[in-house]
N, C-alpha and C positions, 0 to 999 in steps of 0.2 A: 528147388520148387519147381516142378516140370512145368512145361508152356500151357498144359491145359488149365493147370492149376492158378498161374500166373495170370493167364486170362479170364480166369473166375472171377478173382480179387480185383482187377482192373474194371469188370464190368458191374461187381458189386461195391466199390468204390464212386462209381459213375451214378450209380442209381440212389445210394444214400446221399451223393449233393445235391441230387435233384436232376440231372441229365437226363433227357428222353432215350431209351434204348431202341436199338431196333429189334424186328421181330426175330432173325436170328439170334440176338444177344439175348431176347427175352427168354427164348426156349431153353438157350443151354445154360442159364442161371437157375432155372427151375428144375430143370433134367437133373443138372448137378447138384441140389439141394436134395432134392429126391431121392438121388443114388445111394450120396454120401452123407450118412449120419454125423460122421464126425464133422466136416463142412458147416453142416448145418447148426451143430451146436457152437462154432466158432462165429458163425455168422449172427446166431444169438445173442452171444455175448457180445458181439459188437455192438448190437442194434441198442442193447440194453444201456450200454455206457453213452453210446452218443446219443440216446435219446435222453438220458436224465441231464446231459449238460445243455442241451437244447432248451429241454423244459424248463430247466433253472434260470434262463435267462427273462422268462417272462413268469416265473413263480411267484415273484413279489406281487406282479400285476393280478395274477388270476391263480390264487393259492389253491380253490377248489377244483378249476380245470387241470392245473397239474398234478393234483390227489388223483381224479379219476383215471388220466391217460397213466399213470405212473402204476395202479392198481391193474389197468388191463393189460400193460406189458408184463407183469408178474404172472398175470393169470396164464397169458400168452407164450411166454418163455417156460412155464411149465411143461407146454404141449407142443410138440416140435411139429406136429401137423396142423395146428392152430397157426402157427408161426408160418408154415411155407402157406397158407392160406392168405396171411395177410401181405404177403411180399408178392403174391399173385394180385392182389387188388389194389396194392401199390403199383405195381405196373401198368394196370388198366387206367388208374386214376391218372399217372402221371402223361398218357396220352393227349387227356383233355386239359392240363394245365400248365400253366408258365410261371416262371419263378421259383423261387429257390425254396427248398425242404428244409434245409439246416441253416443254422444260424451260424455255424464250424466248418469251413473249409479244410478240406483234405486232399491231398495227391496219394499217388499208389505207394509212394516210398513211406507214406505214413500209415499203412497198413497194421491195424493192431500193435500201435508202437506202446512204449511202458506210460505214456503219459496218461492216455485216458484211465488205466486202469488206477494211477495215483489219484489221479482228479475225481474219480468216482469215489474213493476211499475218504479225499476232503468234504465231498458234497454231502456224503451219506449222513450227516448230523444235520445238516439244513433239510435235507430230504425229509427227517426222520421228524423235525419240528412242525413242518409246513403239514406233514400229514396229521400229526397230532392237533395241531390248531383245526384241520378241516373235520376232522372226526370228533374231535371233541363238540363242534357244534351241530351234532345230531348226524354225523355220517356224508357220504360223498353226494351230493344232491343229483337228483334225477335231471339227466339232460332233456329239453323240450323234442318231441317225437315230430320227426321230420315229415313232410306231406310226402306221401309213396310209402313210408313205413307199413309195412304191413301188419304188426303188432302194436298195440298203444299199452304204456306200462301206465301200471294204476299211480296215480299221484302219490308222492312220499316213499316210494320203492326203488330199491337198486336196480340197475338194470342186468338183465341175465346174458346168456353169455352172447347173446347176439349182437349185444350194443360193444363189445370186446372191441372190434375190429377198427371200429370207428378212431382209435387212437393212431391208425396209420391211414385210412381214407379221409378222414375229415379235418385234418393238419391245416391251417390257416394256408392260405396262399403265399407261394414261395416268391421270392426275390428272384430276378433273371439272373442264372450262373455266369460269370463271367468269362471271357474268351480263354482256353487252354496257356495263351502268351502271354495274360496277365497277370499268372498266378506266378509266385515268386516261391520255389519250392526251397530255397536256403531259410526263408522266414515266412513262415505260413501266419497268414491272418487271423487271429483268435480274439481280434476285440468284438465284442458282443453287439449286435447291430440293435435296431430298434426293434422293441418286441412288438409281433404282429396283433392285430384289432381280437381283443378277446372274443371268443365263441358266446354268442346269446343262449343262456340257457332258460328253461323253461320259467315261466310266470309263476311267481309263489307268493305268498303272503309273507312281508319279512317279518323276521322273530321278532317280538314281544321285546321291546325296551327294558332292560334292568330299571326297578324304581330308583327312583331319585334319593339320594343317602339325605337323611335327616338330622342322623348325626355328625355332620359336618360344620362346624361355628361358622358363620358368615363374619366377615370381616366387622369389627365393634364401628358402628355408625357414629360420626363424632357430633358431639350435640353442638347446637346452633350457639355461636359464640353471647354470652348473656348481654343483654342490652345495655350499656353503659347508665348508671344510676343517675349521672349529670343529664343526661338527656330524656331523663324521664318527665312527667309534669308534676311540678310543684304542688303541693297540699295544704302549705301553710307557707307565711311569710314571717321571717325576723324583722320585726319592727323597728327593735332598739335593742342594746346590750351596753350593759354599765360592768366595769372590772373585767375580770378573766371569765369568757366565756367561750364555752366549744360545741363544736358539732358533732354527733357519736353517730358512728355507723358500725356495728359489731363491736368488734374489741378496739377499734382505732377511734382516734379523734382529730379533728383538726380547728384550727382557730375559726371564730364565727366572725363573719361580716355583715353588719347592718344593712337591712334591705335584700337580702339574698334569701332564695327560696329553699324549700325543705321537703323534700322527697318523701315519699311514705316509708316507713319502714328508722328512719334517721330520727336521731334525736340531742337534747339541747343539755349541757350540765354547764353550772355555772362554780366558779370558785372564790373562794371568801366571803367573808359576812355581808360585805357589799355589793356583793353579784347581781347581776338583774339581766333577765331575758324577757323581751314582750313580743307576743307571737301572735299573728292575727289569722283567721281563719277566711275564705271566700266568702262565706255567708254572714260575717261580721263578729262571729265569735273572738272574745281576746282573752289571751292568757298569760300572767304573769307569772314565772319562775322566780323564787326567792333568792337570796344568797346560799353557798354549799348546797345546792339541789340536784337533783339529777332526775330528767323526764326520759329514760332511755329510748321510748319508741314514741314516734307519734304516727298512727295509722289509720287509715283510709282506704278501705277495700270495697268502696261501693254500697256494702251492707252497715257498714258501722262506722263510727270514729271512734278511736281508742287513743288515749293517752296512759302511759306505763309511768306514774310515780313513782322510782325505786326509793328515795329517800329526800327530805326536806321539804320545803312548802311552795304550793302553787294556789293561786288565784284565779278565777275564772269569769267573765260576764257572755254568758252563751245565748247565742239567738237559739229562738224556738227552732225545735228541731222536728223534722217528721217522725210519725209514730213509728213507723215501720223501719228506721234509719237512725236510731239513739247516738247519742254522745256518750261515752264511758271512759270514767277516769279509775282507773285501775293502781293498786299498789299491792307489796306483797302480802297484805290482809283483809283488805276489802274492795270492793267495785262500788262506783257512785255512777247511776245510771239517771239520765235527766233529760230532758225533753226542751229547756230552756231554762234559765235561770242566773243567777251571780251565788259563787260559792268561795269556799277557802280551803284546802284539803292539805293536810300536813301527814308528813309520814316518818317515821324511824324506824330504828331494830326491833321495835315491840309491838309498834302500836298505830293508828292512824285516826286523824281526828277530822270530820267533815262539820264545816260551818256553812248553812245555807241561809245567805243574804236574802235572796229572790226566789220564787218560785219553790217547786218539789222534786226532792233528790229520792229516789229509791238506793236504801244504802245495803251491800250484802257483806253479809261475813263469809267469806271463803273457806274457812276450816268446815262450817258445816252447812252454808247454803242458807242460813237465816237472813230474813231482811227486815228491815225498818224504813218505814217512810220521813224523811225528813223535810219540815216545811220551812219557810220564810220566818227567820227569828230565831231557828233552834239547831241544834248539833246533835253528835252520836259520836263516839268513841268505840272502835273495835280494837280490844286490847286484853292482858291477862287481870290488869285490875280494875276493868269497869264494867259495869252492867251495860250490857247492848240494849240501850235505847235513847229515843230521842227525847231530848231537855230543851227549856230554853236558853239561848244564846246571850250570856253576859256580853254585851257592846264595848268591848274598850275603845274601838277606835273607827271611826266614821269619817268616808272620804267622799267628797260633795264635788264633781266633776261638770264639766260644761256640758256634756251631752247628757246630765242628769239633771237638768234646768229647766223651767219652763219660762219663758220670757211673756211677761205683760205691757202693753204697750208700745211705744216708740222709740225710747230713748236707749235700749241695750239691742245688741245685736248678738251673734254666735259668729266669730270671723277663723280663718286659721292664720296660725302663727308656729311658725317652725320652731321658733323658741320655747315654745307652752309646752309642757310637761306630757300633754297628749296630741299636740298638733292644734290644738284647737283652743280659743279663748273667748270670755266676755266682755265685751268692749263695749263703753260708755262714752260718748263723746261731750252730749250736752244733756242739761238736765234743769228740771224748774227748779228743784231742792235746794240750789245754792244760796241757803242763807249767813249772810257775815255774821259772825259771830264775834262780840266784842267785849259782851258781860253776861252777867247771869240773867237780865231781862232776855238778851237775844238766845241765849240755851233754852228758855222757856219757852220762846216763840215755835225753836225745831222740837219741842216734844210735844206742844200742842198742834202742830203740823203732822206729825205722823199720827198722833194719837186720834185725830179727824180724818185720816186715808185722804189727804191732802196730795199724796203723792201721785205721781200719773203714770209712772212706770217703774216696775221693779223686775227681779228675777226670784222664781219660788223654789227651793229644794224643799221636798218632802221626804223623809226617812224615819228609821226606826231607833229608838236610843231607850237607855235604863233611866229609870225616876230616881232622885236622890244621888247622885254620880256626879262628881264635879270632872265636865270635859274643858281641856284649856283649846283656845280658839286660837287656830292658826290659819291666815289669811295669805296666798301667793299670789302676789300682784305686779303692776309696771305702770311707772308713770311714762305718758306718752308726751308728755309736756316738752318740748326742745327749748332752749336756751336758760334763762334766769328763770327765778320764780318759782323752779318746778314744786317748791315747799307748797304752795298755793293750787297746785293741782296733783295732788297725792292722795285720797281721801273718798273712801266707800262708809255707807251706815249700815251696818247691820241690826235688823229685827227679829227677836222671836217669840213666837206665841208660844203661851202655855209654860213659859221659863223664865228665867233673868239671869241677868249678866252680874257675878262677883268679882271680889277681888281689886276693885278700882284703886289706884294708888289715890293719896289724901289731895295731893295738886291737881286731879281731874275734875272737868266741868263737871256739876251735877246732873246729869242728862237722867232721864227716867231711866227704871233698870231693866227696860225692856230693849232699851236701845244703847249701841256702841259705835263709836266712831272708829274705822281701822286706818290709820294713815302710817308716814312715814316710809312710804315708797319712792319720793321725791329725793330722797337722800343717797339714792344708789341708780347706778344703771342696769338696766335687765331687769329679770323677775327677783324677787327678794320677798321674804317671808316676815309678816307683820303680824303681833300679839297683841294689837290694840292701838291704844294712843300714846304708847311709849315713843319717846324720843329716842335713837340711836344710841345718845351716850350716857342714856338714863338704863333704867334697869330692863334685864333680859326677860322678866316673868310675864308671861301672856295673860289676857284678860281670860277668865272662868265661866261657864254656862254651865245651868241646872234646870232641867226639866221637873216639872211636877206630876206628872204620871207617866209609866212607862207605855213602850208604843210607838206609834206615829206619831213625829213631830214634825213643825215647819218651821223653817226659817227663810228670811226675806233679805234680798240684797238691793240698795238702793241707791242711785247715783248721788252725790254730794260734790266731791271736787274734782270735775272730769278735765282732759281727758283720761282715761283710765282703762288696764285691761287685767282681770281677775281670771287664773286656769285652774285655779284648785281653792278648796275650802276645807281645814283638816279639824273634826275635833277628837282630840286624843285622850286620853285619861293615864297616861305615861310619858308623852314628848312633854317635858316640863322644861327643856330649853330652845332654845331658836334654832331651828333646823339649818344647815348649809344651805347656802343658795341655791346650789347646784341640786341637791336632792330633792327629788320629784317625791312628794307625798303619797300620790298614787299608785308610784312604782314599789315604794320600801313598803307599804302594807295593802 
């Protein structure tokens, strides 16, 4: 290498590193490149490699700016005259700048070493990817025209040849070049420095964002945890149970507890022939589920109340319901819609039978929607072997309870009693009817007393019964006398209007046919069933009563030997033996 060539290389190296050149050095460099085309080609190659390495440092932050600069360099390298003009402009701009132009330091001994070519080859793939990204978004964006430019480019067009030299003249400000003593020739610093602040480009409308994909499934929203049924308000109360009774919820069941609440959707099931469940609703409606019966659901949704009887026997005393909120009893074959009534509903695998004690019920056959109104004292059956019609109801069982009674006078009163079958009893503590009976003349006095209406206080029961049917009379009472002589305080007098008592034993006192004393309660503690004047050591056969005409009947109960309490009177055409003391007639029937 001749001295002139070595000096030119030194000047070129200092120029590319950003050092200011003297006037003589500038002239020598420009004249040498003008005179020697081979030198100019070498310097162009070196400039291209050096420019790629420097631009890659900031390519990630300014891909579009790098693409424009690289395109400008390619255009310049195709034309030696343009490259020489770039060098001249670079020399002029260096006089007014401070700072370093490149981020890679070189010394004279690094003049055109092998590693720039290798680095260029390794970076070529990255350059191509950056160019593809920038050009794929619509080409290289046009730079904002600077003040002082004589020509303004049209918006959105690629700059013409006048814009190409800006890659040299408009490079970001260079950092100060270190003194030569700081440069270590044996270990050149090739660590990329912080990228310069990117140039500001012309303001333009940002490209439209791609529409949001709607085919991407959103993560499923976890449903809210269902509210525990035990925390929901109760719509009914389980007042009383006997035998095996279960609470149903879907396919599961649990042992029932007296006094517990029932939430909407739950049901009740009894197991065994003596099973019993008594359910009360807030409006006073009372439902009794008999043995081997299943009411699978009791529902109150605010629009209607629905009791679903799958099988067995159900009796209800329904309070008057609003017309817009009926109570519905449903079986597999029929529906009974009521507004307020007393009814008995039974269902098996083939048929459903409805008996109405009070009120009116619309009975609907589910197979075809046909309906019939069943009124008090009538019944109807839905089943394959029965005509669907309302007929007079044979009255086999009649249960008279304290809540069905009307009290006349002051000798009787209604009291609460936890041992009573329904939690209430009729109490008689004193009476003016206590006539000592010692002989037949005394019994005649008793007959005239009640025939003339001399009794001052009594309890009246009104009910329906069939004519010419023998009903056995059972009274469930309790002697309230403490100590001895309880047998003198264990009697009530029953009076029937429009009928007569039958089946008196031969040793009974000859009271009138419309009168019958019921006694024997003093022989037992607590409540006990009596069938008349029988002594417990004698016959178990009760007295019977027969009514002269069908339909409404009247029976009165008078005080006779107080203090006494009575919680049920049972007229039965089938119960011919004294019931067990623990059996509540109202619950069984």
